[in-house]
PDB file of N, CA, C and O in Angstrom, chain B, residues numbered from 101:
ATOM      1  N   UNK B 101       0.813  -1.198   0.000  1.00  0.00           N
ATOM      2  CA  UNK B 101       0.000   0.000   0.000  1.00  0.00           C
ATOM      3  C   UNK B 101       0.858   1.263   0.000  1.00  0.00           C
ATOM      4  O   UNK B 101       0.327   2.369   0.113  1.00  0.00           O
ATOM      5  N   UNK B 102       2.169   1.113  -0.125  1.00  0.00           N
ATOM      6  CA  UNK B 102       3.027   2.291  -0.155  1.00  0.00           C
ATOM      7  C   UNK B 102       2.718   3.179  -1.353  1.00  0.00           C
ATOM      8  O   UNK B 102       2.944   4.389  -1.300  1.00  0.00           O
ATOM      9  N   UNK B 103       2.201   2.590  -2.438  1.00  0.00           N
ATOM     10  CA  UNK B 103       1.870   3.396  -3.602  1.00  0.00           C
ATOM     11  C   UNK B 103       0.774   4.404  -3.271  1.00  0.00           C
ATOM     12  O   UNK B 103       0.841   5.567  -3.667  1.00  0.00           O
ATOM     13  N   UNK B 104      -0.235   3.936  -2.538  1.00  0.00           N
ATOM     14  CA  UNK B 104      -1.339   4.837  -2.172  1.00  0.00           C
ATOM     15  C   UNK B 104      -0.873   5.949  -1.242  1.00  0.00           C
ATOM     16  O   UNK B 104      -1.204   7.118  -1.442  1.00  0.00           O
ATOM     17  N   UNK B 105      -0.111   5.582  -0.233  1.00  0.00           N
ATOM     18  CA  UNK B 105       0.345   6.612   0.704  1.00  0.00           C
ATOM     19  C   UNK B 105       1.261   7.610   0.006  1.00  0.00           C
ATOM     20  O   UNK B 105       1.209   8.803   0.304  1.00  0.00           O
ATOM     21  N   UNK B 106       2.099   7.142  -0.918  1.00  0.00           N
ATOM     22  CA  UNK B 106       2.960   8.049  -1.679  1.00  0.00           C
ATOM     23  C   UNK B 106       2.122   8.969  -2.560  1.00  0.00           C
ATOM     24  O   UNK B 106       2.387  10.168  -2.649  1.00  0.00           O
ATOM     25  N   UNK B 107       1.104   8.397  -3.214  1.00  0.00           N
ATOM     26  CA  UNK B 107       0.231   9.213  -4.060  1.00  0.00           C
ATOM     27  C   UNK B 107      -0.417  10.329  -3.257  1.00  0.00           C
ATOM     28  O   UNK B 107      -0.371  11.491  -3.663  1.00  0.00           O
ATOM     29  N   UNK B 108      -1.025   9.991  -2.114  1.00  0.00           N
ATOM     30  CA  UNK B 108      -1.737  10.993  -1.330  1.00  0.00           C
ATOM     31  C   UNK B 108      -0.799  12.001  -0.673  1.00  0.00           C
ATOM     32  O   UNK B 108      -1.213  13.128  -0.400  1.00  0.00           O
ATOM     33  N   UNK B 109       0.458  11.624  -0.412  1.00  0.00           N
ATOM     34  CA  UNK B 109       1.412  12.551   0.199  1.00  0.00           C
ATOM     35  C   UNK B 109       2.064  13.473  -0.832  1.00  0.00           C
ATOM     36  O   UNK B 109       2.278  14.656  -0.566  1.00  0.00           O
ATOM     37  N   UNK B 110       2.379  12.924  -2.015  1.00  0.00           N
ATOM     38  CA  UNK B 110       3.234  13.660  -2.938  1.00  0.00           C
ATOM     39  C   UNK B 110       2.546  14.184  -4.199  1.00  0.00           C
ATOM     40  O   UNK B 110       3.001  15.174  -4.772  1.00  0.00           O
ATOM     41  N   UNK B 111       1.484  13.559  -4.636  1.00  0.00           N
ATOM     42  CA  UNK B 111       0.848  13.979  -5.887  1.00  0.00           C
ATOM     43  C   UNK B 111      -0.279  14.972  -5.611  1.00  0.00           C
ATOM     44  O   UNK B 111      -0.943  14.920  -4.576  1.00  0.00           O
ATOM     45  N   UNK B 112      -0.469  15.867  -6.559  1.00  0.00           N
ATOM     46  CA  UNK B 112      -1.634  16.754  -6.471  1.00  0.00           C
ATOM     47  C   UNK B 112      -2.876  15.905  -6.742  1.00  0.00           C
ATOM     48  O   UNK B 112      -2.953  15.214  -7.757  1.00  0.00           O
ATOM     49  N   UNK B 113      -3.833  15.962  -5.840  1.00  0.00           N
ATOM     50  CA  UNK B 113      -5.038  15.151  -6.014  1.00  0.00           C
ATOM     51  C   UNK B 113      -6.265  15.925  -5.541  1.00  0.00           C
ATOM     52  O   UNK B 113      -6.171  16.890  -4.783  1.00  0.00           O
ATOM     53  N   UNK B 114      -7.414  15.462  -6.018  1.00  0.00           N
ATOM     54  CA  UNK B 114      -8.680  16.114  -5.717  1.00  0.00           C
ATOM     55  C   UNK B 114      -9.226  15.682  -4.367  1.00  0.00           C
ATOM     56  O   UNK B 114      -9.036  14.548  -3.929  1.00  0.00           O
ATOM     57  N   UNK B 115      -9.909  16.618  -3.721  1.00  0.00           N
ATOM     58  CA  UNK B 115     -10.627  16.350  -2.470  1.00  0.00           C
ATOM     59  C   UNK B 115     -11.954  17.095  -2.529  1.00  0.00           C
ATOM     60  O   UNK B 115     -12.103  18.058  -3.282  1.00  0.00           O
ATOM     61  N   UNK B 116     -12.904  16.648  -1.738  1.00  0.00           N
ATOM     62  CA  UNK B 116     -14.201  17.291  -1.613  1.00  0.00           C
ATOM     63  C   UNK B 116     -14.313  17.799  -0.183  1.00  0.00           C
ATOM     64  O   UNK B 116     -14.405  16.995   0.745  1.00  0.00           O
ATOM     65  N   UNK B 117     -14.309  19.088   0.014  1.00  0.00           N
ATOM     66  CA  UNK B 117     -14.308  19.696   1.355  1.00  0.00           C
ATOM     67  C   UNK B 117     -13.180  19.113   2.211  1.00  0.00           C
ATOM     68  O   UNK B 117     -13.377  18.788   3.382  1.00  0.00           O
ATOM     69  N   UNK B 118     -12.011  18.990   1.612  1.00  0.00           N
ATOM     70  CA  UNK B 118     -10.781  18.474   2.249  1.00  0.00           C
ATOM     71  C   UNK B 118     -10.874  16.997   2.647  1.00  0.00           C
ATOM     72  O   UNK B 118     -10.092  16.529   3.474  1.00  0.00           O
ATOM     73  N   UNK B 119     -11.813  16.273   2.071  1.00  0.00           N
ATOM     74  CA  UNK B 119     -11.982  14.844   2.360  1.00  0.00           C
ATOM     75  C   UNK B 119     -11.885  14.044   1.070  1.00  0.00           C
ATOM     76  O   UNK B 119     -12.194  14.550  -0.009  1.00  0.00           O
ATOM     77  N   UNK B 120     -11.458  12.806   1.187  1.00  0.00           N
ATOM     78  CA  UNK B 120     -11.518  11.907   0.040  1.00  0.00           C
ATOM     79  C   UNK B 120     -12.959  11.448  -0.131  1.00  0.00           C
ATOM     80  O   UNK B 120     -13.637  11.162   0.856  1.00  0.00           O
ATOM     81  N   UNK B 121     -13.427  11.376  -1.346  1.00  0.00           N
ATOM     82  CA  UNK B 121     -14.786  10.912  -1.636  1.00  0.00           C
ATOM     83  C   UNK B 121     -14.679   9.472  -2.134  1.00  0.00           C
ATOM     84  O   UNK B 121     -14.261   9.217  -3.263  1.00  0.00           O
ATOM     85  N   UNK B 122     -15.065   8.542  -1.267  1.00  0.00           N
ATOM     86  CA  UNK B 122     -14.899   7.116  -1.557  1.00  0.00           C
ATOM     87  C   UNK B 122     -16.246   6.454  -1.816  1.00  0.00           C
ATOM     88  O   UNK B 122     -17.280   6.889  -1.308  1.00  0.00           O
ATOM     89  N   UNK B 123     -16.211   5.403  -2.609  1.00  0.00           N
ATOM     90  CA  UNK B 123     -17.406   4.609  -2.887  1.00  0.00           C
ATOM     91  C   UNK B 123     -17.021   3.130  -2.852  1.00  0.00           C
ATOM     92  O   UNK B 123     -15.866   2.766  -3.075  1.00  0.00           O
ATOM     93  N   UNK B 124     -18.006   2.295  -2.568  1.00  0.00           N
ATOM     94  CA  UNK B 124     -17.813   0.843  -2.573  1.00  0.00           C
ATOM     95  C   UNK B 124     -18.828   0.240  -3.526  1.00  0.00           C
ATOM     96  O   UNK B 124     -19.995   0.631  -3.537  1.00  0.00           O
ATOM     97  N   UNK B 125     -18.375  -0.716  -4.325  1.00  0.00           N
ATOM     98  CA  UNK B 125     -19.279  -1.410  -5.235  1.00  0.00           C
ATOM     99  C   UNK B 125     -18.980  -2.895  -5.173  1.00  0.00           C
ATOM    100  O   UNK B 125     -17.822  -3.311  -5.129  1.00  0.00           O
ATOM    101  N   UNK B 126     -20.033  -3.679  -5.170  1.00  0.00           N
ATOM    102  CA  UNK B 126     -19.888  -5.132  -5.160  1.00  0.00           C
ATOM    103  C   UNK B 126     -20.527  -5.748  -6.387  1.00  0.00           C
ATOM    104  O   UNK B 126     -21.482  -5.199  -6.937  1.00  0.00           O
ATOM    105  N   UNK B 127     -20.006  -6.887  -6.818  1.00  0.00           N
ATOM    106  CA  UNK B 127     -20.546  -7.608  -7.970  1.00  0.00           C
ATOM    107  C   UNK B 127     -20.452  -9.101  -7.727  1.00  0.00           C
ATOM    108  O   UNK B 127     -19.593  -9.578  -6.986  1.00  0.00           O
ATOM    109  N   UNK B 128     -21.353  -9.825  -8.366  1.00  0.00           N
ATOM    110  CA  UNK B 128     -21.273 -11.285  -8.350  1.00  0.00           C
ATOM    111  C   UNK B 128     -20.559 -11.734  -9.614  1.00  0.00           C
ATOM    112  O   UNK B 128     -20.785 -11.193 -10.696  1.00  0.00           O
ATOM    113  N   UNK B 129     -19.697 -12.725  -9.464  1.00  0.00           N
ATOM    114  CA  UNK B 129     -18.913 -13.235 -10.586  1.00  0.00           C
ATOM    115  C   UNK B 129     -19.202 -14.711 -10.793  1.00  0.00           C
ATOM    116  O   UNK B 129     -19.275 -15.472  -9.828  1.00  0.00           O
ATOM    117  N   UNK B 130     -19.367 -15.118 -12.034  1.00  0.00           N
ATOM    118  CA  UNK B 130     -19.451 -16.538 -12.371  1.00  0.00           C
ATOM    119  C   UNK B 130     -18.036 -17.003 -12.677  1.00  0.00           C
ATOM    120  O   UNK B 130     -17.350 -16.417 -13.515  1.00  0.00           O
ATOM    121  N   UNK B 131     -17.608 -18.045 -12.004  1.00  0.00           N
ATOM    122  CA  UNK B 131     -16.232 -18.517 -12.123  1.00  0.00           C
ATOM    123  C   UNK B 131     -16.152 -19.751 -13.023  1.00  0.00           C
ATOM    124  O   UNK B 131     -17.144 -20.463 -13.182  1.00  0.00           O
ATOM    125  N   UNK B 132     -14.988 -20.010 -13.609  1.00  0.00           N
ATOM    126  CA  UNK B 132     -14.826 -21.203 -14.449  1.00  0.00           C
ATOM    127  C   UNK B 132     -14.942 -22.482 -13.626  1.00  0.00           C
ATOM    128  O   UNK B 132     -14.692 -22.496 -12.421  1.00  0.00           O
ATOM    129  N   UNK B 133     -15.326 -23.545 -14.308  1.00  0.00           N
ATOM    130  CA  UNK B 133     -15.404 -24.850 -13.638  1.00  0.00           C
ATOM    131  C   UNK B 133     -13.999 -25.438 -13.540  1.00  0.00           C
ATOM    132  O   UNK B 133     -13.383 -25.787 -14.547  1.00  0.00           O
ATOM    133  N   UNK B 134     -13.521 -25.537 -12.340  1.00  0.00           N
ATOM    134  CA  UNK B 134     -12.224 -26.163 -12.074  1.00  0.00           C
ATOM    135  C   UNK B 134     -12.248 -26.629 -10.626  1.00  0.00           C
ATOM    136  O   UNK B 134     -12.809 -25.959  -9.759  1.00  0.00           O
ATOM    137  N   UNK B 135     -11.642 -27.767 -10.371  1.00  0.00           N
ATOM    138  CA  UNK B 135     -11.709 -28.374  -9.043  1.00  0.00           C
ATOM    139  C   UNK B 135     -11.184 -27.448  -7.943  1.00  0.00           C
ATOM    140  O   UNK B 135     -11.755 -27.404  -6.854  1.00  0.00           O
ATOM    141  N   UNK B 136     -10.109 -26.712  -8.212  1.00  0.00           N
ATOM    142  CA  UNK B 136      -9.569 -25.816  -7.186  1.00  0.00           C
ATOM    143  C   UNK B 136     -10.527 -24.645  -6.905  1.00  0.00           C
ATOM    144  O   UNK B 136     -10.629 -24.180  -5.770  1.00  0.00           O
ATOM    145  N   UNK B 137     -11.213 -24.184  -7.932  1.00  0.00           N
ATOM    146  CA  UNK B 137     -12.189 -23.101  -7.747  1.00  0.00           C
ATOM    147  C   UNK B 137     -13.397 -23.611  -6.972  1.00  0.00           C
ATOM    148  O   UNK B 137     -13.893 -22.933  -6.072  1.00  0.00           O
ATOM    149  N   UNK B 138     -13.869 -24.798  -7.319  1.00  0.00           N
ATOM    150  CA  UNK B 138     -15.005 -25.391  -6.601  1.00  0.00           C
ATOM    151  C   UNK B 138     -14.658 -25.586  -5.126  1.00  0.00           C
ATOM    152  O   UNK B 138     -15.491 -25.340  -4.254  1.00  0.00           O
ATOM    153  N   UNK B 139     -13.439 -26.023  -4.848  1.00  0.00           N
ATOM    154  CA  UNK B 139     -13.005 -26.229  -3.459  1.00  0.00           C
ATOM    155  C   UNK B 139     -12.997 -24.911  -2.683  1.00  0.00           C
ATOM    156  O   UNK B 139     -13.399 -24.869  -1.520  1.00  0.00           O
ATOM    157  N   UNK B 140     -12.538 -23.834  -3.329  1.00  0.00           N
ATOM    158  CA  UNK B 140     -12.427 -22.539  -2.659  1.00  0.00           C
ATOM    159  C   UNK B 140     -13.758 -21.789  -2.563  1.00  0.00           C
ATOM    160  O   UNK B 140     -14.039 -21.153  -1.548  1.00  0.00           O
ATOM    161  N   UNK B 141     -14.587 -21.863  -3.629  1.00  0.00           N
ATOM    162  CA  UNK B 141     -15.785 -21.030  -3.708  1.00  0.00           C
ATOM    163  C   UNK B 141     -17.100 -21.799  -3.663  1.00  0.00           C
ATOM    164  O   UNK B 141     -18.162 -21.178  -3.623  1.00  0.00           O
ATOM    165  N   UNK B 142     -17.062 -23.137  -3.668  1.00  0.00           N
ATOM    166  CA  UNK B 142     -18.259 -23.975  -3.606  1.00  0.00           C
ATOM    167  C   UNK B 142     -19.076 -23.824  -4.897  1.00  0.00           C
ATOM    168  O   UNK B 142     -18.660 -23.118  -5.816  1.00  0.00           O
ATOM    169  N   UNK B 143     -20.219 -24.478  -4.965  1.00  0.00           N
ATOM    170  CA  UNK B 143     -21.124 -24.347  -6.112  1.00  0.00           C
ATOM    171  C   UNK B 143     -22.518 -24.006  -5.609  1.00  0.00           C
ATOM    172  O   UNK B 143     -22.879 -24.294  -4.468  1.00  0.00           O
ATOM    173  N   UNK B 144     -23.287 -23.386  -6.490  1.00  0.00           N
ATOM    174  CA  UNK B 144     -24.645 -22.964  -6.157  1.00  0.00           C
ATOM    175  C   UNK B 144     -25.568 -23.381  -7.291  1.00  0.00           C
ATOM    176  O   UNK B 144     -25.200 -23.295  -8.463  1.00  0.00           O
ATOM    177  N   UNK B 145     -26.764 -23.831  -6.942  1.00  0.00           N
ATOM    178  CA  UNK B 145     -27.733 -24.263  -7.939  1.00  0.00           C
ATOM    179  C   UNK B 145     -28.474 -23.095  -8.567  1.00  0.00           C
ATOM    180  O   UNK B 145     -28.836 -22.135  -7.887  1.00  0.00           O
ATOM    181  N   UNK B 146     -28.698 -23.188  -9.887  1.00  0.00           N
ATOM    182  CA  UNK B 146     -29.411 -22.154 -10.618  1.00  0.00           C
ATOM    183  C   UNK B 146     -30.540 -22.773 -11.411  1.00  0.00           C
ATOM    184  O   UNK B 146     -30.693 -23.994 -11.456  1.00  0.00           O
ATOM    185  N   UNK B 147     -31.310 -21.936 -12.019  1.00  0.00           N
ATOM    186  CA  UNK B 147     -32.500 -22.255 -12.801  1.00  0.00           C
ATOM    187  C   UNK B 147     -33.626 -22.637 -11.850  1.00  0.00           C
ATOM    188  O   UNK B 147     -33.388 -22.829 -10.658  1.00  0.00           O
ATOM    189  N   UNK B 148     -34.840 -22.750 -12.358  1.00  0.00           N
ATOM    190  CA  UNK B 148     -35.990 -22.989 -11.474  1.00  0.00           C
ATOM    191  C   UNK B 148     -35.857 -24.220 -10.571  1.00  0.00           C
ATOM    192  O   UNK B 148     -36.305 -24.195  -9.424  1.00  0.00           O
ATOM    193  N   UNK B 149     -35.255 -25.275 -11.070  1.00  0.00           N
ATOM    194  CA  UNK B 149     -35.107 -26.481 -10.252  1.00  0.00           C
ATOM    195  C   UNK B 149     -33.707 -26.615  -9.657  1.00  0.00           C
ATOM    196  O   UNK B 149     -33.362 -27.664  -9.112  1.00  0.00           O
ATOM    197  N   UNK B 150     -32.911 -25.573  -9.757  1.00  0.00           N
ATOM    198  CA  UNK B 150     -31.536 -25.562  -9.239  1.00  0.00           C
ATOM    199  C   UNK B 150     -30.730 -26.735  -9.772  1.00  0.00           C
ATOM    200  O   UNK B 150     -29.917 -27.311  -9.049  1.00  0.00           O
ATOM    201  N   UNK B 151     -30.949 -27.092 -11.033  1.00  0.00           N
ATOM    202  CA  UNK B 151     -30.264 -28.249 -11.604  1.00  0.00           C
ATOM    203  C   UNK B 151     -28.987 -27.872 -12.367  1.00  0.00           C
ATOM    204  O   UNK B 151     -28.312 -28.744 -12.915  1.00  0.00           O
ATOM    205  N   UNK B 152     -28.663 -26.605 -12.401  1.00  0.00           N
ATOM    206  CA  UNK B 152     -27.423 -26.147 -13.018  1.00  0.00           C
ATOM    207  C   UNK B 152     -26.543 -25.566 -11.917  1.00  0.00           C
ATOM    208  O   UNK B 152     -26.899 -24.560 -11.303  1.00  0.00           O
ATOM    209  N   UNK B 153     -25.397 -26.193 -11.664  1.00  0.00           N
ATOM    210  CA  UNK B 153     -24.520 -25.763 -10.567  1.00  0.00           C
ATOM    211  C   UNK B 153     -23.327 -24.985 -11.114  1.00  0.00           C
ATOM    212  O   UNK B 153     -22.684 -25.388 -12.083  1.00  0.00           O
ATOM    213  N   UNK B 154     -23.055 -23.856 -10.460  1.00  0.00           N
ATOM    214  CA  UNK B 154     -21.939 -23.007 -10.862  1.00  0.00           C
ATOM    215  C   UNK B 154     -21.212 -22.497  -9.637  1.00  0.00           C
ATOM    216  O   UNK B 154     -21.797 -22.335  -8.566  1.00  0.00           O
ATOM    217  N   UNK B 155     -19.926 -22.247  -9.813  1.00  0.00           N
ATOM    218  CA  UNK B 155     -19.148 -21.584  -8.765  1.00  0.00           C
ATOM    219  C   UNK B 155     -19.329 -20.080  -8.937  1.00  0.00           C
ATOM    220  O   UNK B 155     -19.240 -19.544 -10.041  1.00  0.00           O
ATOM    221  N   UNK B 156     -19.583 -19.424  -7.821  1.00  0.00           N
ATOM    222  CA  UNK B 156     -19.813 -17.982  -7.834  1.00  0.00           C
ATOM    223  C   UNK B 156     -18.937 -17.324  -6.773  1.00  0.00           C
ATOM    224  O   UNK B 156     -18.566 -17.945  -5.778  1.00  0.00           O
ATOM    225  N   UNK B 157     -18.618 -16.064  -7.006  1.00  0.00           N
ATOM    226  CA  UNK B 157     -17.847 -15.287  -6.039  1.00  0.00           C
ATOM    227  C   UNK B 157     -18.471 -13.903  -5.923  1.00  0.00           C
ATOM    228  O   UNK B 157     -19.238 -13.466  -6.782  1.00  0.00           O
ATOM    229  N   UNK B 158     -18.122 -13.239  -4.849  1.00  0.00           N
ATOM    230  CA  UNK B 158     -18.536 -11.868  -4.626  1.00  0.00           C
ATOM    231  C   UNK B 158     -17.274 -11.007  -4.663  1.00  0.00           C
ATOM    232  O   UNK B 158     -16.303 -11.290  -3.961  1.00  0.00           O
ATOM    233  N   UNK B 159     -17.293  -9.962  -5.482  1.00  0.00           N
ATOM    234  CA  UNK B 159     -16.155  -9.049  -5.522  1.00  0.00           C
ATOM    235  C   UNK B 159     -16.601  -7.705  -4.956  1.00  0.00           C
ATOM    236  O   UNK B 159     -17.775  -7.342  -5.022  1.00  0.00           O
ATOM    237  N   UNK B 160     -15.646  -6.983  -4.405  1.00  0.00           N
ATOM    238  CA  UNK B 160     -15.946  -5.679  -3.833  1.00  0.00           C
ATOM    239  C   UNK B 160     -14.737  -4.771  -4.042  1.00  0.00           C
ATOM    240  O   UNK B 160     -13.591  -5.210  -3.946  1.00  0.00           O
ATOM    241  N   UNK B 161     -15.011  -3.498  -4.330  1.00  0.00           N
ATOM    242  CA  UNK B 161     -13.936  -2.559  -4.585  1.00  0.00           C
ATOM    243  C   UNK B 161     -14.208  -1.247  -3.863  1.00  0.00           C
ATOM    244  O   UNK B 161     -15.312  -0.706  -3.933  1.00  0.00           O
ATOM    245  N   UNK B 162     -13.196  -0.742  -3.172  1.00  0.00           N
ATOM    246  CA  UNK B 162     -13.232   0.578  -2.543  1.00  0.00           C
ATOM    247  C   UNK B 162     -12.499   1.519  -3.483  1.00  0.00           C
ATOM    248  O   UNK B 162     -11.347   1.271  -3.839  1.00  0.00           O
ATOM    249  N   UNK B 163     -13.164   2.605  -3.889  1.00  0.00           N
ATOM    250  CA  UNK B 163     -12.699   3.438  -4.988  1.00  0.00           C
ATOM    251  C   UNK B 163     -12.708   4.910  -4.599  1.00  0.00           C
ATOM    252  O   UNK B 163     -13.678   5.400  -4.020  1.00  0.00           O
ATOM    253  N   UNK B 164     -11.627   5.612  -4.917  1.00  0.00           N
ATOM    254  CA  UNK B 164     -11.558   7.063  -4.764  1.00  0.00           C
ATOM    255  C   UNK B 164     -12.175   7.659  -6.028  1.00  0.00           C
ATOM    256  O   UNK B 164     -11.557   7.644  -7.092  1.00  0.00           O
ATOM    257  N   UNK B 165     -13.388   8.180  -5.907  1.00  0.00           N
ATOM    258  CA  UNK B 165     -14.153   8.599  -7.086  1.00  0.00           C
ATOM    259  C   UNK B 165     -13.593   9.849  -7.764  1.00  0.00           C
ATOM    260  O   UNK B 165     -13.747  10.005  -8.975  1.00  0.00           O
ATOM    261  N   UNK B 166     -12.961  10.722  -7.026  1.00  0.00           N
ATOM    262  CA  UNK B 166     -12.455  11.957  -7.619  1.00  0.00           C
ATOM    263  C   UNK B 166     -11.123  11.760  -8.339  1.00  0.00           C
ATOM    264  O   UNK B 166     -10.823  12.457  -9.309  1.00  0.00           O
ATOM    265  N   UNK B 167     -10.334  10.812  -7.861  1.00  0.00           N
ATOM    266  CA  UNK B 167      -9.005  10.586  -8.431  1.00  0.00           C
ATOM    267  C   UNK B 167      -8.919   9.316  -9.269  1.00  0.00           C
ATOM    268  O   UNK B 167      -7.847   8.957  -9.756  1.00  0.00           O
ATOM    269  N   UNK B 168     -10.052   8.638  -9.434  1.00  0.00           N
ATOM    270  CA  UNK B 168     -10.122   7.415 -10.258  1.00  0.00           C
ATOM    271  C   UNK B 168      -9.064   6.400  -9.828  1.00  0.00           C
ATOM    272  O   UNK B 168      -8.249   5.944 -10.630  1.00  0.00           O
ATOM    273  N   UNK B 169      -9.101   6.063  -8.541  1.00  0.00           N
ATOM    274  CA  UNK B 169      -8.068   5.220  -7.960  1.00  0.00           C
ATOM    275  C   UNK B 169      -8.705   4.114  -7.115  1.00  0.00           C
ATOM    276  O   UNK B 169      -9.502   4.393  -6.219  1.00  0.00           O
ATOM    277  N   UNK B 170      -8.356   2.880  -7.400  1.00  0.00           N
ATOM    278  CA  UNK B 170      -8.819   1.774  -6.562  1.00  0.00           C
ATOM    279  C   UNK B 170      -7.950   1.712  -5.314  1.00  0.00           C
ATOM    280  O   UNK B 170      -6.725   1.631  -5.403  1.00  0.00           O
ATOM    281  N   UNK B 171      -8.590   1.751  -4.155  1.00  0.00           N
ATOM    282  CA  UNK B 171      -7.870   1.721  -2.892  1.00  0.00           C
ATOM    283  C   UNK B 171      -7.752   0.298  -2.371  1.00  0.00           C
ATOM    284  O   UNK B 171      -6.726  -0.075  -1.802  1.00  0.00           O
ATOM    285  N   UNK B 172      -8.799  -0.498  -2.562  1.00  0.00           N
ATOM    286  CA  UNK B 172      -8.785  -1.888  -2.101  1.00  0.00           C
ATOM    287  C   UNK B 172      -9.762  -2.690  -2.941  1.00  0.00           C
ATOM    288  O   UNK B 172     -10.809  -2.180  -3.339  1.00  0.00           O
ATOM    289  N   UNK B 173      -9.424  -3.939  -3.213  1.00  0.00           N
ATOM    290  CA  UNK B 173     -10.314  -4.840  -3.945  1.00  0.00           C
ATOM    291  C   UNK B 173     -10.249  -6.213  -3.291  1.00  0.00           C
ATOM    292  O   UNK B 173      -9.195  -6.648  -2.826  1.00  0.00           O
ATOM    293  N   UNK B 174     -11.390  -6.884  -3.264  1.00  0.00           N
ATOM    294  CA  UNK B 174     -11.474  -8.195  -2.621  1.00  0.00           C
ATOM    295  C   UNK B 174     -12.341  -9.127  -3.451  1.00  0.00           C
ATOM    296  O   UNK B 174     -13.211  -8.694  -4.207  1.00  0.00           O
ATOM    297  N   UNK B 175     -12.080 -10.415  -3.291  1.00  0.00           N
ATOM    298  CA  UNK B 175     -12.933 -11.447  -3.869  1.00  0.00           C
ATOM    299  C   UNK B 175     -13.148 -12.483  -2.779  1.00  0.00           C
ATOM    300  O   UNK B 175     -12.217 -12.853  -2.065  1.00  0.00           O
ATOM    301  N   UNK B 176     -14.388 -12.948  -2.659  1.00  0.00           N
ATOM    302  CA  UNK B 176     -14.740 -13.882  -1.590  1.00  0.00           C
ATOM    303  C   UNK B 176     -15.831 -14.823  -2.085  1.00  0.00           C
ATOM    304  O   UNK B 176     -16.487 -14.540  -3.087  1.00  0.00           O
ATOM    305  N   UNK B 177     -16.030 -15.942  -1.388  1.00  0.00           N
ATOM    306  CA  UNK B 177     -17.142 -16.832  -1.755  1.00  0.00           C
ATOM    307  C   UNK B 177     -18.479 -16.093  -1.671  1.00  0.00           C
ATOM    308  O   UNK B 177     -18.617 -15.123  -0.926  1.00  0.00           O
ATOM    309  N   UNK B 178     -19.449 -16.556  -2.433  1.00  0.00           N
ATOM    310  CA  UNK B 178     -20.769 -15.931  -2.475  1.00  0.00           C
ATOM    311  C   UNK B 178     -21.460 -15.958  -1.109  1.00  0.00           C
ATOM    312  O   UNK B 178     -22.356 -15.153  -0.854  1.00  0.00           O
ATOM    313  N   UNK B 179     -21.055 -16.860  -0.250  1.00  0.00           N
ATOM    314  CA  UNK B 179     -21.667 -16.965   1.082  1.00  0.00           C
ATOM    315  C   UNK B 179     -21.283 -15.794   1.995  1.00  0.00           C
ATOM    316  O   UNK B 179     -21.934 -15.575   3.017  1.00  0.00           O
ATOM    317  N   UNK B 180     -20.248 -15.051   1.644  1.00  0.00           N
ATOM    318  CA  UNK B 180     -19.834 -13.878   2.417  1.00  0.00           C
ATOM    319  C   UNK B 180     -20.735 -12.710   2.026  1.00  0.00           C
ATOM    320  O   UNK B 180     -21.095 -12.579   0.856  1.00  0.00           O
ATOM    321  N   UNK B 181     -21.100 -11.869   2.973  1.00  0.00           N
ATOM    322  CA  UNK B 181     -21.996 -10.752   2.670  1.00  0.00           C
ATOM    323  C   UNK B 181     -21.214  -9.532   2.185  1.00  0.00           C
ATOM    324  O   UNK B 181     -20.032  -9.370   2.490  1.00  0.00           O
ATOM    325  N   UNK B 182     -21.902  -8.677   1.422  1.00  0.00           N
ATOM    326  CA  UNK B 182     -21.282  -7.427   0.971  1.00  0.00           C
ATOM    327  C   UNK B 182     -20.907  -6.556   2.165  1.00  0.00           C
ATOM    328  O   UNK B 182     -19.912  -5.832   2.124  1.00  0.00           O
ATOM    329  N   UNK B 183     -21.691  -6.627   3.207  1.00  0.00           N
ATOM    330  CA  UNK B 183     -21.402  -5.834   4.413  1.00  0.00           C
ATOM    331  C   UNK B 183     -20.080  -6.273   5.041  1.00  0.00           C
ATOM    332  O   UNK B 183     -19.298  -5.432   5.484  1.00  0.00           O
ATOM    333  N   UNK B 184     -19.825  -7.581   5.083  1.00  0.00           N
ATOM    334  CA  UNK B 184     -18.553  -8.079   5.622  1.00  0.00           C
ATOM    335  C   UNK B 184     -17.367  -7.569   4.806  1.00  0.00           C
ATOM    336  O   UNK B 184     -16.336  -7.193   5.364  1.00  0.00           O
ATOM    337  N   UNK B 185     -17.520  -7.558   3.482  1.00  0.00           N
ATOM    338  CA  UNK B 185     -16.452  -7.055   2.634  1.00  0.00           C
ATOM    339  C   UNK B 185     -16.254  -5.548   2.839  1.00  0.00           C
ATOM    340  O   UNK B 185     -15.125  -5.058   2.816  1.00  0.00           O
ATOM    341  N   UNK B 186     -17.346  -4.826   3.036  1.00  0.00           N
ATOM    342  CA  UNK B 186     -17.259  -3.397   3.324  1.00  0.00           C
ATOM    343  C   UNK B 186     -16.458  -3.162   4.606  1.00  0.00           C
ATOM    344  O   UNK B 186     -15.573  -2.307   4.642  1.00  0.00           O
ATOM    345  N   UNK B 187     -16.764  -3.907   5.634  1.00  0.00           N
ATOM    346  CA  UNK B 187     -16.051  -3.743   6.898  1.00  0.00           C
ATOM    347  C   UNK B 187     -14.573  -4.098   6.739  1.00  0.00           C
ATOM    348  O   UNK B 187     -13.720  -3.473   7.369  1.00  0.00           O
ATOM    349  N   UNK B 188     -14.262  -5.091   5.907  1.00  0.00           N
ATOM    350  CA  UNK B 188     -12.865  -5.425   5.633  1.00  0.00           C
ATOM    351  C   UNK B 188     -12.149  -4.283   4.906  1.00  0.00           C
ATOM    352  O   UNK B 188     -10.970  -4.032   5.155  1.00  0.00           O
ATOM    353  N   UNK B 189     -12.857  -3.595   4.013  1.00  0.00           N
ATOM    354  CA  UNK B 189     -12.256  -2.437   3.331  1.00  0.00           C
ATOM    355  C   UNK B 189     -11.853  -1.373   4.338  1.00  0.00           C
ATOM    356  O   UNK B 189     -10.782  -0.775   4.238  1.00  0.00           O
ATOM    357  N   UNK B 190     -12.720  -1.149   5.299  1.00  0.00           N
ATOM    358  CA  UNK B 190     -12.462  -0.072   6.265  1.00  0.00           C
ATOM    359  C   UNK B 190     -11.381  -0.464   7.233  1.00  0.00           C
ATOM    360  O   UNK B 190     -11.031   0.318   8.117  1.00  0.00           O
TER     361      UNK B 190
END
């Protein structure tokens, strides 16, 4: 994270009322079928009868909106909540 601290200390950057304006966004990802991915992220049933199983993940990104800079990014199993990832960002 030295890159971020160097950026905020040394580069001219935007602020809103002397504060960084941050946002968090989460997305669900469909992952490829591979045994190591299934072991790490599990599988979930889809379609009306849940007869199609896929590995899914939840991604989350903390972003400096004024400077177009990603501060933190995470990927976790779908069973983890977006709120948990938000708290990890902070």
